[in-house]
C-alpha positions in Angstrom: 94.3 176.0 -67.8 92.5 172.8 -68.1 89.8 172.5 -70.7 86.8 170.4 -70.1 85.3 168.2 -72.8 81.6 168.9 -73.0 79.5 166.0 -74.2 75.9 166.6 -75.1 73.7 164.5 -72.7 71.6 163.1 -75.5 74.6 161.4 -77.0 74.8 159.0 -74.0 71.1 159.1 -73.1 70.1 157.7 -76.5 71.6 154.3 -75.5 71.1 154.4 -71.7 67.7 156.1 -71.4 66.1 155.1 -74.7 67.5 151.9 -76.1 68.3 150.1 -72.8 65.1 151.1 -71.2 63.1 150.0 -74.3 64.9 146.6 -74.3 64.1 146.1 -70.6 60.4 146.6 -71.4 60.3 144.1 -74.3 59.3 140.5 -73.5 62.0 138.4 -75.2 61.3 135.3 -73.1 59.9 133.4 -76.1 63.0 133.8 -78.3 65.1 130.8 -79.2 68.8 130.9 -78.5 69.6 131.8 -82.1 67.0 134.7 -82.0 68.3 135.9 -78.7 71.8 136.0 -80.2 70.4 138.0 -83.2 68.7 140.4 -80.9 71.9 140.9 -78.9 73.8 141.5 -82.2 71.3 144.2 -83.2 71.6 145.9 -79.8 75.3 145.7 -79.9 75.5 147.3 -83.3 73.3 150.2 -82.1 75.3 150.6 -78.9 78.7 150.5 -80.7 77.6 153.3 -83.0 77.6 155.6 -80.0 81.4 155.6 -80.1 81.3 157.7 -83.4 78.9 160.4 -82.2 80.8 163.6 -81.5 77.8 165.9 -81.8 74.0 165.9 -81.9 74.3 166.1 -85.7 76.1 162.7 -85.7 73.2 161.2 -83.7 70.7 162.8 -86.1 72.5 161.3 -89.0 72.6 157.9 -87.3 68.8 158.0 -86.8 68.2 159.1 -90.4 70.6 156.7 -92.0 71.3 153.7 -89.8 68.5 153.2 -87.3 65.8 152.2 -89.8 68.3 150.1 -91.7 69.1 148.2 -88.5 65.3 147.8 -88.0 65.0 146.4 -91.5 67.9 144.0 -91.0 66.5 142.9 -87.6 63.0 142.0 -88.9 64.6 139.5 -91.3 65.9 137.4 -88.4 63.6 138.1 -85.5 59.9 138.3 -84.7 58.7 141.5 -86.3 56.4 142.5 -83.5 59.2 142.3 -80.9 61.6 144.3 -83.1 58.9 146.9 -83.9 58.1 147.2 -80.2 61.8 147.7 -79.3 62.5 150.3 -82.0 59.2 152.2 -81.4 59.7 152.2 -77.6 63.2 153.5 -78.1 61.8 156.4 -80.2 59.0 157.0 -77.6 61.4 157.2 -74.7 63.7 159.6 -76.6 60.8 161.8 -77.4 60.2 162.3 -73.7 63.7 163.7 -73.1 64.1 167.4 -72.7 67.1 167.4 -75.0 64.9 166.0 -77.8 62.1 168.4 -77.2 64.5 171.3 -77.3 66.0 170.2 -80.7 63.5 170.4 -83.6 65.9 168.6 -86.0 66.4 165.7 -83.7 62.7 165.5 -82.9 61.9 165.5 -86.7 64.5 162.8 -87.3 62.9 160.5 -84.7 59.4 161.2 -86.0 60.6 160.4 -89.5 62.2 157.2 -88.3 58.9 156.3 -86.6 56.9 156.8 -89.8 59.4 154.7 -91.8 59.3 151.9 -89.3 55.5 151.9 -89.3 55.4 151.8 -93.1 57.6 148.8 -93.4 55.5 145.6 -93.5 
C-alpha cells in the first residue's frame, strides 16, 4: 500500500501566492544594481526557508520569528518604502487565502507581523 505525503497548501502558497505576487507588484525599477542584489538576497532567504516547513506550525514560527527580522535586515540596505510595501503586500495577499482565514493562529501571526512592521521606523 502506497502512502501519499500530504502537504498543507499554505506551505507552498506562502511563497508562490503571497511573496512572489507581492514582489511582482512592487516597482523596483529605481534600484541600483547593489540594491537589486540585496533585494534578491532577501527574497532568496525567505524562499529557502520554505524547505524547512513541514507543518503549518513551522510557517507560523517563521512568521513570528524570522519574517520581521528579515524585514529589519532589509530596511538597512534597501529603500524602506519598497521593503515595507513588499512585506505588507505579502501579508495582505496571504490574508486573502482560505487556508489563512481558516486558521486563527496563522491569521494572528500575520496580523502581529503587520503590526511589528508598521511600528518599525
